[in-house]
C-alpha positions in Angstrom: 54.7 132.1 135.0 57.4 133.1 132.5 58.2 136.6 131.6 60.4 137.0 128.5 61.6 140.1 126.7 62.5 139.9 123.0 65.4 142.3 122.2 65.6 141.8 118.4 64.5 139.6 115.6 66.9 138.5 112.8 65.5 137.4 109.5 67.7 134.7 108.0 66.9 133.8 104.5 66.7 130.1 103.7 68.4 128.5 100.7 66.5 127.7 97.6 66.6 124.1 96.2 69.1 125.2 93.5 71.4 126.7 96.1 71.2 123.7 98.4 71.4 121.1 95.6 75.3 120.7 95.6 75.4 120.1 99.3 72.5 117.7 99.2 74.0 115.7 96.3 77.3 115.5 98.0 75.8 114.3 101.3 73.5 111.8 99.7 76.3 110.4 97.5 78.5 109.9 100.5 75.7 108.1 102.4 74.9 105.9 99.4 78.6 105.1 98.9 79.0 104.2 102.6 75.9 102.0 102.4 77.0 100.2 99.3 80.5 99.6 100.8 78.9 98.2 104.0 76.7 95.9 101.9 79.6 94.6 99.9 81.6 94.1 103.1 78.7 92.1 104.7 78.3 89.9 101.6 82.1 89.3 101.4 82.2 88.5 105.1 79.3 86.0 104.7 81.0 84.4 101.8 84.3 84.0 103.6 82.5 82.7 106.7 81.0 80.0 104.5 84.5 78.9 103.4 84.5 80.5 100.0 87.9 80.9 98.5 89.4 84.3 97.7 88.7 83.9 94.0 85.1 82.8 94.6 84.4 85.7 97.0 85.9 88.3 94.6 84.0 86.8 91.6 80.7 86.7 93.4 80.9 90.5 94.1 82.2 91.3 90.6 85.4 92.8 92.0 88.8 92.8 90.4 91.7 91.2 92.3 95.1 92.9 92.5 98.3 91.0 93.2 101.3 92.7 94.7 104.8 91.7 93.8 106.8 89.8 96.5 107.0 92.2 99.5 109.0 92.4 102.7 107.3 92.8 106.0 107.9 96.6 105.7 105.9 96.7 102.5 109.0 97.3 100.3 109.4 95.4 97.1 113.0 94.0 97.2 113.2 94.1 93.4 112.4 97.8 93.2 113.1 99.4 96.6 111.1 102.5 97.1 109.0 104.0 99.9 106.0 101.7 100.5 102.5 103.0 99.9 100.9 103.8 103.2 97.5 102.6 102.0 99.0 99.1 101.6 100.5 98.9 105.0 97.5 97.4 106.8 97.2 94.8 104.0 100.9 93.8 104.3 100.7 93.7 108.1 97.7 91.3 107.8 99.3 89.2 105.1 102.5 88.7 107.2 100.3 87.5 110.2 98.8 84.8 107.9 100.2 81.4 107.2 100.1 79.7 103.9 96.8 77.9 103.4 94.9 80.3 105.7 91.5 81.5 104.4 91.1 85.0 103.0 90.2 87.7 105.5 88.8 91.2 105.4 91.2 94.0 106.5 90.1 97.6 107.3 92.0 100.1 105.2 91.8 103.8 106.0 89.4 105.7 108.3 86.6 106.0 105.7 85.3 102.4 106.2 87.3 101.0 103.3 88.5 97.4 103.4 90.5 94.8 101.4 90.2 91.1 101.0 93.6 89.6 101.7 94.8 86.1 100.8 98.3 84.8 100.3 99.2 83.8 96.7 102.6 82.3 97.5 105.1 82.5 100.3 108.7 83.0 99.5 111.1 81.8 102.2 113.7 84.3 103.4 116.9 83.8 101.6 120.0 85.9 100.7 119.9 87.7 97.4 122.0 86.3 94.6 125.5 87.7 94.5 125.0 88.9 90.9 122.3 91.3 92.2 124.3 92.7 95.1 127.9 92.5 93.7 128.1 96.3 93.0 126.7 97.2 96.5 129.1 94.8 98.2 132.1 96.2 96.3 131.0 99.7 97.3 130.6 98.7 100.9 133.9 96.9 101.1 135.7 99.9 99.5 134.1 102.3 102.0 134.9 100.0 104.9 138.6 99.8 103.9 138.7 103.6 103.5 137.2 104.1 106.9 139.7 101.6 108.4 142.6 103.4 106.7 141.3 106.8 107.9 141.0 105.6 111.5 144.5 104.1 111.4 145.9 107.4 110.0 144.0 109.4 112.6 145.3 107.2 115.5 148.8 107.5 114.2 148.6 111.3 114.0 147.0 111.4 117.5 149.9 109.2 118.9 152.5 111.5 117.3 150.8 114.6 118.7 150.5 113.0 122.2 154.3 112.2 122.4 
């Protein structure tokens, strides 16, 4: 036997369809986007598994390819140094683990299930930058180094005189 006592009853009004519509639309849109993204991911994965090239896989899914400029392993463009885009970091990391001639691969990007298809276009061997590009920076660094050396010598001379 169960004995229960009801203390109070609260009447909570439900939402009308018009009131709930924005929430429902947002939730359904999110679900459909995730499903469409998963479908594209699966089709791309199947294409790449069947040895499709990057261009073939992208064309089959009617996607547009984006090419980055030459990048360093940190994601910085040496021609226009700036803070690298954090969204590109997983792509750059995957690209630097690949070797020239490796097949394209899918790389997860972000926590929302996004991904990128990564393939190497060309690999540029590490080399020093031409002097013409770095001449000003080298001159500035040499001047600063000479100034620091002169300041140290002056400071050590003064310290030697004070300690006598």
